[in-house]
Structure formats: structure tokens, C-alpha cells
C-alpha beads as a LAMMPS data file, in Angstrom:
LAMMPS data file: protein, C-alpha beads

122 atoms
121 bonds

1 atom types
1 bond types

-500.0 500.0 xlo xhi
-500.0 500.0 ylo yhi
-500.0 500.0 zlo zhi

Masses

1 110.0

Atoms # bond

1 1 1 95.149 256.850 465.443
2 1 1 93.221 256.640 462.159
3 1 1 90.126 256.015 464.280
4 1 1 90.807 259.278 466.120
5 1 1 91.072 261.188 462.846
6 1 1 87.890 259.564 461.551
7 1 1 86.078 260.302 464.821
8 1 1 87.257 263.915 464.767
9 1 1 86.134 264.237 461.156
10 1 1 82.727 262.772 462.032
11 1 1 82.306 264.957 465.096
12 1 1 83.156 268.155 463.270
13 1 1 81.032 267.075 460.280
14 1 1 78.002 267.094 462.558
15 1 1 78.862 270.569 463.811
16 1 1 79.461 272.129 460.399
17 1 1 77.261 271.950 457.353
18 1 1 79.869 273.086 454.830
19 1 1 82.565 270.546 453.797
20 1 1 85.115 273.323 453.316
21 1 1 84.511 274.516 456.879
22 1 1 85.051 270.953 458.069
23 1 1 88.313 270.620 456.166
24 1 1 89.435 274.008 457.434
25 1 1 88.632 273.055 461.044
26 1 1 90.578 269.809 460.767
27 1 1 93.598 271.582 459.289
28 1 1 93.491 274.164 462.072
29 1 1 93.260 271.394 464.666
30 1 1 96.339 269.693 463.192
31 1 1 98.183 273.035 463.055
32 1 1 97.285 273.740 466.691
33 1 1 98.620 270.350 467.780
34 1 1 101.892 270.924 465.942
35 1 1 102.153 274.494 467.261
36 1 1 101.647 273.312 470.855
37 1 1 104.451 270.793 470.430
38 1 1 106.704 273.417 468.861
39 1 1 105.974 275.865 471.688
40 1 1 106.591 273.247 474.394
41 1 1 109.274 271.215 472.637
42 1 1 111.085 270.086 475.799
43 1 1 107.878 269.171 477.607
44 1 1 106.062 267.335 474.810
45 1 1 108.553 264.939 473.187
46 1 1 106.191 261.969 473.146
47 1 1 103.399 263.873 471.418
48 1 1 105.279 264.618 468.188
49 1 1 104.697 261.244 466.522
50 1 1 100.952 261.339 467.213
51 1 1 100.551 264.871 465.881
52 1 1 102.574 264.077 462.761
53 1 1 100.549 260.924 462.180
54 1 1 97.266 262.837 462.514
55 1 1 98.468 265.498 460.063
56 1 1 99.796 262.902 457.624
57 1 1 96.510 260.979 457.634
58 1 1 94.547 264.180 457.151
59 1 1 96.650 265.121 454.124
60 1 1 96.381 261.583 452.767
61 1 1 92.588 261.912 452.896
62 1 1 92.752 265.293 451.122
63 1 1 95.073 263.958 448.426
64 1 1 92.880 260.914 447.843
65 1 1 89.787 263.083 447.638
66 1 1 91.123 265.623 445.144
67 1 1 92.521 262.958 442.839
68 1 1 89.201 261.110 442.511
69 1 1 87.331 261.386 439.237
70 1 1 84.492 263.867 439.359
71 1 1 85.930 266.033 442.138
72 1 1 84.341 269.493 441.912
73 1 1 87.498 271.597 442.237
74 1 1 89.168 272.822 439.046
75 1 1 92.046 270.592 437.838
76 1 1 94.712 273.213 438.630
77 1 1 93.544 273.587 442.231
78 1 1 93.357 269.811 442.597
79 1 1 96.928 269.495 441.338
80 1 1 98.142 272.195 443.731
81 1 1 96.548 270.413 446.689
82 1 1 98.069 267.099 445.602
83 1 1 101.499 268.760 445.273
84 1 1 101.176 270.338 448.722
85 1 1 100.175 266.945 450.091
86 1 1 103.264 265.322 448.602
87 1 1 105.421 268.034 450.165
88 1 1 103.706 267.563 453.542
89 1 1 104.279 263.799 453.457
90 1 1 107.946 264.149 452.473
91 1 1 108.582 266.886 455.008
92 1 1 106.899 264.823 457.723
93 1 1 109.385 262.006 457.062
94 1 1 112.231 264.520 457.369
95 1 1 110.849 265.809 460.673
96 1 1 110.531 262.270 462.006
97 1 1 114.105 261.404 461.042
98 1 1 115.594 264.659 462.415
99 1 1 113.133 266.159 464.901
100 1 1 113.512 269.807 465.853
101 1 1 110.921 272.467 466.645
102 1 1 111.786 274.741 463.713
103 1 1 111.047 271.961 461.231
104 1 1 107.368 272.080 462.249
105 1 1 106.942 275.681 461.086
106 1 1 106.300 274.870 457.418
107 1 1 103.688 272.203 458.268
108 1 1 101.914 274.624 460.594
109 1 1 102.008 277.421 458.013
110 1 1 100.702 275.214 455.185
111 1 1 97.811 273.981 457.302
112 1 1 96.871 277.486 458.408
113 1 1 97.118 278.962 454.912
114 1 1 95.073 276.207 453.294
115 1 1 92.497 276.470 456.099
116 1 1 92.237 280.221 455.535
117 1 1 91.797 279.655 451.810
118 1 1 89.048 277.121 452.437
119 1 1 87.235 279.525 454.762
120 1 1 87.531 282.326 452.217
121 1 1 86.222 280.120 449.423
122 1 1 83.272 278.797 451.417

Bonds

1 1 1 2
2 1 2 3
3 1 3 4
4 1 4 5
5 1 5 6
6 1 6 7
7 1 7 8
8 1 8 9
9 1 9 10
10 1 10 11
11 1 11 12
12 1 12 13
13 1 13 14
14 1 14 15
15 1 15 16
16 1 16 17
17 1 17 18
18 1 18 19
19 1 19 20
20 1 20 21
21 1 21 22
22 1 22 23
23 1 23 24
24 1 24 25
25 1 25 26
26 1 26 27
27 1 27 28
28 1 28 29
29 1 29 30
30 1 30 31
31 1 31 32
32 1 32 33
33 1 33 34
34 1 34 35
35 1 35 36
36 1 36 37
37 1 37 38
38 1 38 39
39 1 39 40
40 1 40 41
41 1 41 42
42 1 42 43
43 1 43 44
44 1 44 45
45 1 45 46
46 1 46 47
47 1 47 48
48 1 48 49
49 1 49 50
50 1 50 51
51 1 51 52
52 1 52 53
53 1 53 54
54 1 54 55
55 1 55 56
56 1 56 57
57 1 57 58
58 1 58 59
59 1 59 60
60 1 60 61
61 1 61 62
62 1 62 63
63 1 63 64
64 1 64 65
65 1 65 66
66 1 66 67
67 1 67 68
68 1 68 69
69 1 69 70
70 1 70 71
71 1 71 72
72 1 72 73
73 1 73 74
74 1 74 75
75 1 75 76
76 1 76 77
77 1 77 78
78 1 78 79
79 1 79 80
80 1 80 81
81 1 81 82
82 1 82 83
83 1 83 84
84 1 84 85
85 1 85 86
86 1 86 87
87 1 87 88
88 1 88 89
89 1 89 90
90 1 90 91
91 1 91 92
92 1 92 93
93 1 93 94
94 1 94 95
95 1 95 96
96 1 96 97
97 1 97 98
98 1 98 99
99 1 99 100
100 1 100 101
101 1 101 102
102 1 102 103
103 1 103 104
104 1 104 105
105 1 105 106
106 1 106 107
107 1 107 108
108 1 108 109
109 1 109 110
110 1 110 111
111 1 111 112
112 1 112 113
113 1 113 114
114 1 114 115
115 1 115 116
116 1 116 117
117 1 117 118
118 1 118 119
119 1 119 120
120 1 120 121
121 1 121 122
């Protein structure tokens, strides 16, 4: 699955010149996967783990990136992204232990809001 995330990142990187657009596109892709599962909960039970894994790996990459020395974002923004990432990882564990469609809403919303912020800041 990490290969899929890396391949998707590479594919979109070729299509977009701006790193923020790339990050935004990946977040929107993850949100769309989670939304599709939420909308078709009874028909897509086997897809939840894969979508959560993709989202978790994406957020792990973001958190690793913003905590590296020399990252260009201001420290406060970096800290906010790291905090959101921690929430996403914890919430993902909760969703996996007690799956229900409503529990996906916050993950979808976070991804969409951060993606919109990245597009606005680009």
C-alpha cells in the first residue's frame, strides 16, 4: 500500500509543478476515497482498511516533512499540521477499532479543509 501512495505521489508530482497543489490533490484523493466508503458503507466494507491506511501514510509523510529542520513553513503552521496529523492518526485507530460511517466525517473534513488551505496559499 505504501507503494501505491508513493506511486500516486509521483504521478501527481509530474502533473503539477507546485508542491502545495500536489499535497492538496493527494488530500482530496484520500478524502474522496473515505467519502465514497461513507456514502456506500454497506457495499464497501472491505475498502475501509485500505483507505484508512492510505490516509494514515499520507499524514505520516506530512508530519515527517513539517518536522524536518529547515522546512519553509513558519513554526506555528508546522506545529498545527503536526497536531492535526496526531489527531488524524489517533482518530484513525478509533475508526479501525469501532468502524461506523459517521466516524469518517472528521477525517474527510480535515483533508478537505487542509487541501483548500493549501490551494489558497499556493
